[in-house]
C-alpha positions as CSV (number, residue, x, y, z in Angstrom):
1,M,0.0,0.0,0.0
2,T,1.3,3.4,-0.9
3,L,0.3,6.6,0.9
4,I,0.2,9.7,-1.3
5,C,-0.2,13.1,0.3
6,P,-1.3,15.8,-2.2
7,G,-0.7,19.5,-1.8
8,N,-3.7,20.0,0.5
9,G,-2.4,17.5,3.1
10,D,-5.3,15.0,2.7
11,P,-3.9,11.4,2.5
12,E,-5.0,9.3,-0.5
13,Y,-4.3,5.6,-0.6
14,S,-3.2,3.7,-3.7
15,I,-3.7,0.0,-3.1
16,V,-2.2,-2.6,-5.3
17,M,-3.5,-6.1,-4.6
18,H,-1.3,-9.2,-5.2
19,N,-2.9,-12.7,-5.0
20,W,-0.5,-15.2,-3.7
21,D,-2.8,-18.3,-3.7
22,Y,-2.2,-19.3,-7.3
23,D,0.4,-19.6,-10.0
24,L,-0.9,-18.4,-13.4
25,T,1.9,-20.1,-15.3
26,A,1.0,-23.5,-13.8
27,M,-2.8,-23.1,-14.2
28,Q,-4.1,-25.2,-17.0
29,A,-7.2,-24.2,-19.0
30,G,-10.2,-26.3,-18.0
31,P,-12.9,-26.5,-15.3
32,E,-10.5,-25.6,-12.4
33,A,-9.4,-22.4,-14.2
34,E,-13.0,-21.5,-15.0
35,R,-14.1,-21.9,-11.4
36,W,-11.1,-19.9,-10.2
37,M,-11.9,-17.0,-12.6
38,L,-15.6,-17.0,-11.7
39,E,-14.9,-16.9,-8.0
40,R,-12.4,-14.1,-8.3
41,M,-14.8,-12.1,-10.4
42,I,-17.5,-12.5,-7.8
43,L,-15.2,-11.7,-4.9
44,Y,-13.0,-9.0,-6.2
45,G,-15.1,-7.3,-8.9
46,L,-15.6,-7.5,-12.6
47,D,-13.3,-4.7,-13.8
48,G,-15.8,-3.7,-16.5
49,R,-16.4,-7.3,-17.7
50,R,-19.5,-9.4,-17.5
51,I,-19.8,-12.8,-16.0
52,P,-20.4,-15.3,-18.7
53,L,-23.9,-16.8,-17.9
54,E,-23.0,-20.1,-19.5
55,L,-20.0,-20.5,-17.2
56,L,-22.1,-19.4,-14.2
57,R,-24.7,-22.1,-15.0
58,K,-22.0,-24.7,-15.6
59,H,-20.3,-24.1,-12.2
60,W,-23.3,-23.0,-10.1
61,A,-23.3,-26.1,-7.9
62,Y,-19.6,-25.6,-7.1
63,L,-20.0,-21.9,-6.4
64,Q,-22.9,-22.5,-4.0
65,G,-20.7,-24.7,-1.9
66,R,-17.9,-22.1,-1.6
67,T,-17.9,-20.6,1.9
68,T,-15.7,-17.7,0.8
69,I,-18.5,-16.2,-1.3
70,P,-21.0,-14.1,0.7
71,P,-24.5,-15.5,0.6
72,E,-26.0,-12.2,-0.5
73,R,-23.9,-12.3,-3.7
74,L,-24.9,-15.8,-4.5
75,H,-28.5,-14.9,-4.0
76,F,-28.1,-11.9,-6.3
77,L,-26.4,-14.1,-9.0
78,N,-29.2,-16.7,-8.6
79,L,-31.7,-14.1,-9.9
80,F,-30.0,-14.3,-13.3
81,L,-30.2,-18.1,-13.6
């Protein structure tokens, strides 16, 4: 985290997030990578992208079993299925 103080003295924070729980070079394309991408999109934001509904439907049972995803987000996503 970097603290930046502009001329008026009010601090602003510039936060850079690094995920340490995966290795992108070792991750193979397939169901595991798709589930990982969906979970990250749900937890950390979409960055202007849309969640592919076909992938959401395909992995819905897996996502419902994840305790890391807040129940209210799962309920909201369920409205689209």
